[in-house]
matplotlib code that plots the C-alpha trace (Angstrom):
import matplotlib.pyplot as plt

x = [-12.8, -10.9, -7.6, -5.6, -2.8, -1.0, -0.5, 2.2, 1.8, 4.8, 4.8, 2.3, 2.0, -1.1, -4.2, -6.4, -4.7, -6.3, -4.9, -7.3, -4.6, -2.2, -5.0, -5.7, -2.0, -1.5, -4.3, -3.7, -6.4, -9.9, -12.6, -15.5, -17.7, -17.3, -16.3, -13.1, -12.6, -9.8, -8.7, -6.0, -3.9, -3.4, -5.3, -4.4, -5.3, -8.5, -10.0, -12.9, -14.6, -15.4, -15.1, -11.9, -12.3, -11.8, -8.8, -10.5, -12.6, -9.5, -8.7, -12.3, -12.1, -9.1, -10.7, -14.0, -12.4, -9.9, -12.9, -14.7, -11.6, -9.0, -5.5, -4.3, -7.7, -7.1, -9.6, -7.4, -5.6, -3.7, -1.1, 2.3, 2.7, 2.1, -0.7, -1.8, -2.0, -5.3, -7.1, -5.8, -7.3, -10.7, -10.6, -9.7, -12.7, -15.0, -13.8, -13.3, -10.7, -12.3, -14.2, -16.0, -16.2, -18.2, -16.4, -18.2, -16.9, -13.5, -13.2, -13.9, -17.5, -17.0, -19.1, -17.9, -16.5, -15.6, -12.1, -10.5, -8.9, -6.1, -6.7, -3.5, -4.2, -0.7, 1.7, 4.6, 3.7, 5.6, 4.5, 1.0, -0.3, -3.7, -5.0, -7.0, -9.4, -11.1, -14.2, -15.5]
y = [-47.1, -44.2, -44.4, -41.5, -41.1, -38.1, -38.1, -35.9, -34.8, -33.8, -30.3, -30.2, -27.5, -25.3, -27.2, -30.1, -33.4, -36.8, -38.3, -41.1, -43.8, -41.8, -41.5, -45.3, -46.1, -43.6, -44.9, -48.6, -51.2, -49.9, -51.3, -53.2, -50.2, -46.7, -43.1, -41.5, -37.9, -36.0, -32.6, -30.5, -28.5, -25.4, -22.2, -22.0, -25.5, -27.6, -31.1, -32.1, -35.1, -35.0, -36.8, -38.8, -40.0, -36.9, -34.7, -31.7, -31.4, -30.3, -27.7, -26.4, -26.1, -23.9, -21.8, -21.3, -20.5, -18.1, -16.2, -16.2, -15.2, -13.5, -12.6, -8.9, -7.6, -4.0, -4.4, -7.0, -5.7, -9.0, -8.8, -9.2, -12.9, -12.4, -12.1, -15.7, -15.7, -13.9, -15.7, -19.0, -18.3, -17.5, -20.5, -22.8, -21.4, -22.0, -25.6, -26.6, -28.1, -31.4, -34.3, -37.3, -40.5, -43.6, -46.9, -50.0, -53.6, -52.4, -49.9, -46.2, -46.1, -43.6, -43.6, -45.1, -41.8, -40.1, -39.4, -37.4, -34.2, -32.2, -28.6, -26.5, -22.8, -21.4, -21.1, -22.4, -24.4, -26.8, -30.1, -30.3, -32.4, -34.1, -35.7, -38.8, -40.0, -43.3, -43.9, -47.5]
z = [80.6, 79.2, 77.2, 75.9, 73.4, 71.9, 68.2, 66.8, 63.2, 61.1, 59.6, 56.8, 54.2, 54.2, 53.2, 54.0, 54.7, 55.2, 58.5, 59.1, 58.8, 61.1, 63.7, 63.6, 63.8, 66.7, 68.9, 68.7, 69.3, 69.6, 71.9, 70.4, 70.8, 72.2, 71.1, 69.9, 70.6, 68.8, 70.0, 68.2, 70.6, 68.4, 67.5, 63.8, 62.6, 62.8, 62.4, 60.1, 58.7, 55.0, 51.6, 51.3, 47.6, 45.5, 46.1, 44.5, 47.6, 49.5, 46.9, 47.0, 50.9, 50.5, 47.8, 49.8, 53.1, 51.5, 50.1, 53.4, 55.4, 53.2, 54.1, 54.3, 55.3, 56.4, 59.3, 61.1, 64.2, 65.1, 62.4, 64.1, 63.2, 59.4, 57.0, 57.3, 61.2, 61.9, 59.1, 60.4, 63.8, 62.3, 60.0, 63.0, 64.9, 61.9, 61.3, 65.0, 67.2, 68.0, 66.5, 68.0, 66.0, 67.0, 67.4, 66.2, 65.9, 66.9, 64.1, 63.4, 62.2, 59.4, 56.3, 53.0, 51.7, 55.0, 56.2, 59.0, 57.8, 59.5, 58.3, 58.3, 58.0, 58.4, 55.4, 57.5, 60.6, 62.7, 64.2, 65.5, 68.4, 68.7, 71.9, 71.2, 73.9, 73.6, 75.7, 76.0]

ax = plt.figure().add_subplot(projection="3d")
ax.plot(x, y, z, "-o")
ax.set_aspect("equal")
plt.show()
């Protein structure tokens, strides 16, 4: 059986935001076992699973990706939407647009310190949409 839901996120500032609870609230009851696929419908944001205990991890993500993909690089040709746009596209490609999480005993089977991150790479973005597909 397949069930789908669309989860709309409010505008978030640039950075890495834990959204595990929003995802769980947005999908409703989970099957006893199965898979949850999450797909973000945008090209300048991403999804990731990582540590949910220490907020400094989020700051370090921002620091590292900004070093890898800096703004205002003179080699960029796609610049009409601002200095954060092209780097946002590259970061979104590096992080990825989808995740698959196992479902076990009616719950997301994440590790003790794992959470689902919404990664916003634009300085000023609007609402973002995620398609959640549950396979049971």
